[in-house]
N, C-alpha and C positions, 0 to 999 in steps of 0.2 A: 409940656409932658409934667414939668413939677407942679403944675396948678392942678391938672387934672389928678393927679397923684394925692395931693393933697385932699383935694375932695372928697375923692374915694376913703381916703382914710377918716375924713371928717364924719362922714356916712355911716362908716364902719362902727366908728367910736360911740356916736349916737344913737345907732341900732341896736347895739349889745349893751349899753348903759340902760337904755329904756327897756329892753328887755330882762334885764337882771331885776328891775325896779317894779315893773308890774307885771300882774300874772293874767290880766284880762286877755282874751284871745286876738281881740281887735288891734293889741297894742303887739303883736309880734309877727312882725313881717314875713316870718318861715312860712306862716300859714298861707297868705294869700302872694307872696312874690311871683311862685310859679306852681302849676298844678301840672296834675298827671291828664295826659290824653288817652285815647282807646288805642294804643299801640299794641297790637296782637293781641287783642281782649283785656288790656291793662298789664300786660306780662312786667312793666317796669315798677310796680308799684312799691316793692322792696329795696330797689334802689334808690327811689325818692324818698323812702322812710330814711334810710340811714343817712343820705347825704344831707337833709334836712337836720337832724339829729347831730350829726356831724358839726355842721357849719355850727348849730346852736351851740354846742360844747365847746369848741376850740377859736371859733371865731373866723369870719372871711379871710379866706387865705389862707388859713393856718391848719387845715386838716393834714397837711402834710408840706414838704419843702420842694420847690422845682426853680428850675431855672432854663430860660429859653437859649437854644442853640441855635441862632438864624443861620450860622454858615453849613449845619449839616440838618437844619429843618426838624428840629428834634425839639419836644421839651423832655429835661432830665429831671426824673421824679424821685424823690426818696420817703418813703412813708416811715411813719413813728415806729415800725417794728423793725427797721432799717431794711426793708426789700427796696431795691431800686429797679427803675425801668425807664426806658426812652420810648416816648411815643410820637411817631410822626406827626405832622403838622397836618398831612392829609389825612390820617386816621382820626385825628380829633376832628376835622371837619366833617368828616364821613359821620361819626358818632352824633356830633350836633345836628345835623341835617334829620338823622333817624331816631334819636332818643325819644320824641315825644312829649319833651319837658315844654310846656305852654307857658308863656309870660302871660303873668295876670294882672301887670299893673305896669304903668309907664312912668312909674317913679323912680329916679337915680339909683335908691337903694335896692327896689325891686330888681332892676337890670342888671346891677353888680351882683345880687344872690342868683340870679338866673345863670348867668355867665360864669361864676364859679363853678355852680351846680354842673354845668355842661362840662367842664372842665374835670371835676370830679369823677363824673360818670363814663368818661372817655379813659381815665387812669383805671376805673375800675375793669372796664373792658379789657385793657391792655394786662392788668394782674391777672383776670380769670383765663387769659390766653397763655400766660407764662406757667400757671400751675396746673394748668391741663395740657401740655402740650401734644400728649398722646392723641386728644379727643380732639383739639382744633388745631388746624393747618394755619389758619391767618387770622389776623384781626377781624375780619368780615366774618367769618365763622363763629368768633366768641360773641361779636356785637349780636348777630343774629340770635345767637342764645341767650343773651343777656335779656333780649326783649320779650322772649318766650317766657321768662321769668327766672328767680333763682331763689333757693332753698331759704328762706328767711332768718333760721338760727344759725346759718353759716355765713351769711353775707357780709359780716364784720369784717373778715379777714380780706376782702377785696381793697380795703382801704386801710390794711395793717393795723385795724383796731382790736380792742377787747370788748367784751358784752357781759354785762351784769346782769342776772334776772332777776326782776322784783316782783312783788305779790301785785296780781292785777286789779285787786281791791282797794290799792293804794295809790293809784295813778293820780289821782287830785294832786298829792304832795312833790311831784315829780316834773321836771322840766325837760324836754328834749328825748323822747322816749320812742321806742319803736315796737309797736304794740301790732298782734296778727293774729288772725286765726288759720282755718285750713283753706281759705280762699283769698285774703287780702291782706294787704300790712300798709301800717299807716304811721305817720309821725304823729306822737301824741305830746301834748302841753297840759299840765295843770288841769286835767280830767276833760279835755275836749280833744277831738281828734281832725285832723286834716280829710275834709270830705268835700269831694269836688262839686257834687251835685245840692250842696247847701249854698244859699244866696249868701250869708255870710263867709263862708269859705272854710266853715269849720262846725262840727257838732259834737254834742256831748258824749262821752266814751260810751255810755249806758245804752244808747243806740246804735254804735257801732254792727252789733250782730242783726238787726232787724229793720235797718232803714235803708239799707243798701241793694239786699241780694234777694228779697222774697223769697219766693219758692225754693230759689237754689238752695238755700241753707238746710232744708230737709238732706239734701245728698251730699253737701260738701261739709257739713259740720260746721256752721259759722260761728258758734261759739267762741268768744274770746278765747286763744289758747295761752299765751304767755307774752310779757312785756319785760324789754330788756330798756338799760340805760348804757352808756359809754363809759367804760371805766378810764 
């Protein structure tokens, strides 16, 4: 166990050291470690954008604190805004089964990122359930709602974080950005965004409004709306 933990720690250190020094998209594992699949028409896009930006900002395993309680079969979580919740292992398993996060690489680093992203999303579903008690009667209902989509400007609250708006025309200078329009939300880094339909796994931000949605943009107003970084 100690050997596995040490290996994961070394992968994490290497991943974030490289990310901090290199701005080229091919050197940023967050673009291609895992991808969005077509769950409910892509309703998990804002969640993936937030999770990737959060991992990039704080580090693998550092978006929140958590402790496994194997006796009661729950994960005890404390967010950075001091929100606390307990998530049943069975709820995490259900979330992983349905979240639509698709592993995009067999590397140890990618597997570690996708695994932590799964946990982050399970936490978001639980927090969504807790803050909307009158709307959702169960974790299952909260999960179903999350997979249908979540309002991007408010999604930061599900991980207990804060957003800061940045000018859309300055994205080339920023890493770990949540970038969105009326139809879609993406993770962006130094002028490139997470694009599942590109063979490289990313595309220039300039193509965000025209490369993916075609005629739908005349209806959904797909011009880039706003961009946020996590404070």
